[in-house]
C-alpha positions as CSV (number, residue, x, y, z in Angstrom):
1,M,-23.5,70.9,-12.9
2,V,-22.9,74.6,-12.2
3,T,-19.3,75.9,-11.9
4,N,-18.9,79.4,-10.4
5,P,-16.1,81.4,-8.9
6,L,-16.6,82.7,-5.4
7,V,-14.5,85.7,-4.5
8,L,-13.6,86.2,-0.9
9,N,-13.2,90.0,-0.9
10,K,-11.5,90.6,2.4
11,L,-8.7,88.1,1.7
12,G,-8.5,88.7,-2.1
13,L,-8.9,85.0,-2.8
14,T,-11.0,83.2,-5.5
15,L,-12.5,79.9,-4.8
16,N,-13.8,77.8,-7.7
17,Y,-16.5,75.3,-6.8
18,N,-18.8,72.8,-8.5
19,L,-22.4,72.4,-7.5
20,S,-24.2,69.2,-8.5
21,I,-27.8,68.6,-7.5
22,N,-29.4,65.1,-7.7
23,S,-32.9,64.2,-6.5
24,D,-32.8,61.5,-3.8
25,E,-36.1,60.1,-5.3
26,S,-34.6,59.1,-8.6
27,K,-31.9,56.5,-9.1
28,S,-28.6,57.7,-10.4
29,E,-26.9,56.0,-13.4
30,S,-24.2,54.5,-11.1
31,Q,-26.8,53.1,-8.7
32,I,-28.7,51.4,-11.6
33,A,-25.4,50.0,-13.1
34,F,-24.2,48.7,-9.8
35,G,-27.6,47.6,-8.5
36,I,-26.9,49.1,-5.1
37,K,-29.4,49.7,-2.3
38,V,-28.6,51.5,0.9
39,Y,-31.1,51.2,3.7
40,P,-32.6,52.3,6.0
41,N,-31.9,55.9,5.5
42,P,-32.1,57.7,7.9
43,A,-30.5,55.1,10.2
44,S,-29.3,54.9,13.8
45,D,-27.4,51.7,14.7
46,F,-26.7,50.0,11.4
47,M,-27.2,50.3,7.7
48,E,-27.3,47.6,5.0
49,V,-25.5,48.0,1.7
50,E,-26.9,45.5,-0.9
51,M,-25.4,44.9,-4.3
52,N,-27.5,43.1,-6.9
53,N,-25.4,42.6,-10.0
54,N,-23.5,39.9,-11.8
55,D,-20.0,41.4,-11.3
56,E,-18.0,39.1,-8.9
57,S,-15.4,41.7,-8.2
58,D,-14.5,42.6,-4.6
59,Y,-15.7,46.0,-3.4
60,S,-15.0,48.5,-0.7
61,I,-17.3,50.8,1.4
62,F,-16.3,54.2,2.8
63,I,-18.2,56.7,4.9
64,Y,-17.2,60.4,4.9
65,D,-18.4,63.2,7.1
66,I,-19.5,66.5,5.6
67,L,-15.9,67.8,5.9
68,G,-14.7,64.9,3.7
69,R,-13.0,63.0,6.5
70,E,-13.1,59.2,6.2
71,V,-14.9,57.9,9.3
72,Y,-15.5,54.3,8.2
73,S,-13.9,51.9,5.8
74,K,-14.1,48.2,4.8
75,F,-11.9,46.9,2.1
76,N,-12.0,43.9,-0.2
77,L,-15.5,42.7,0.6
78,S,-16.4,39.6,-1.2
79,H,-19.1,39.7,-3.9
80,R,-19.2,36.1,-5.3
81,N,-22.9,35.8,-6.3
82,S,-25.6,38.0,-7.7
83,N,-26.6,39.3,-4.2
84,S,-24.2,40.6,-1.7
85,R,-25.2,42.3,1.6
86,Q,-23.0,44.1,4.0
87,I,-24.2,45.4,7.4
88,V,-22.4,48.7,8.3
89,S,-22.3,49.5,12.1
90,L,-23.1,53.2,12.8
91,K,-23.0,52.9,16.6
92,E,-19.7,54.8,16.9
93,L,-20.7,57.7,14.6
94,P,-22.5,60.8,15.9
95,A,-25.8,61.9,14.5
96,G,-25.4,63.9,11.3
97,R,-25.1,63.9,7.5
98,Y,-22.6,61.7,5.8
99,F,-21.7,60.3,2.4
100,L,-21.5,56.5,1.9
101,T,-19.3,55.6,-1.1
102,T,-19.0,52.1,-2.6
103,I,-16.1,51.3,-5.0
104,I,-16.1,48.3,-7.2
105,K,-13.3,48.0,-9.9
106,D,-12.7,51.5,-11.1
107,K,-16.2,52.9,-10.5
108,S,-17.7,54.5,-7.4
109,Y,-21.2,55.2,-6.2
110,S,-21.9,57.7,-3.5
111,K,-25.1,58.4,-1.6
112,K,-26.0,60.9,1.1
113,I,-27.0,59.2,4.3
114,I,-28.3,60.5,7.6
115,I,-27.6,59.1,11.0
116,I,-30.0,59.8,13.8
117,K,-29.6,58.9,17.5
């Protein structure tokens, strides 16, 4: 993770930001721990979120646009066996890049997704 200050000279403001780069080809630690698969990606009409773990806690799914606005949410989804699959409808969302976040207990997993039309 890289942290750098960005100075906006004309306004005299300083913006601190964090930059984190992950390869989409490798699984993150949270993805391995949760046993989460998100597919297909890119997608057009729907996307499946599959959880393969032994934790029987309920979970929630959120989708955020690139400006951080929540554009989709489903709360308290049941996860009562080792496999849980949720179909997420993307029909109402325009083409673009988004972030899908799954929260279970006090942990979250986020993945960049692409919607094509």
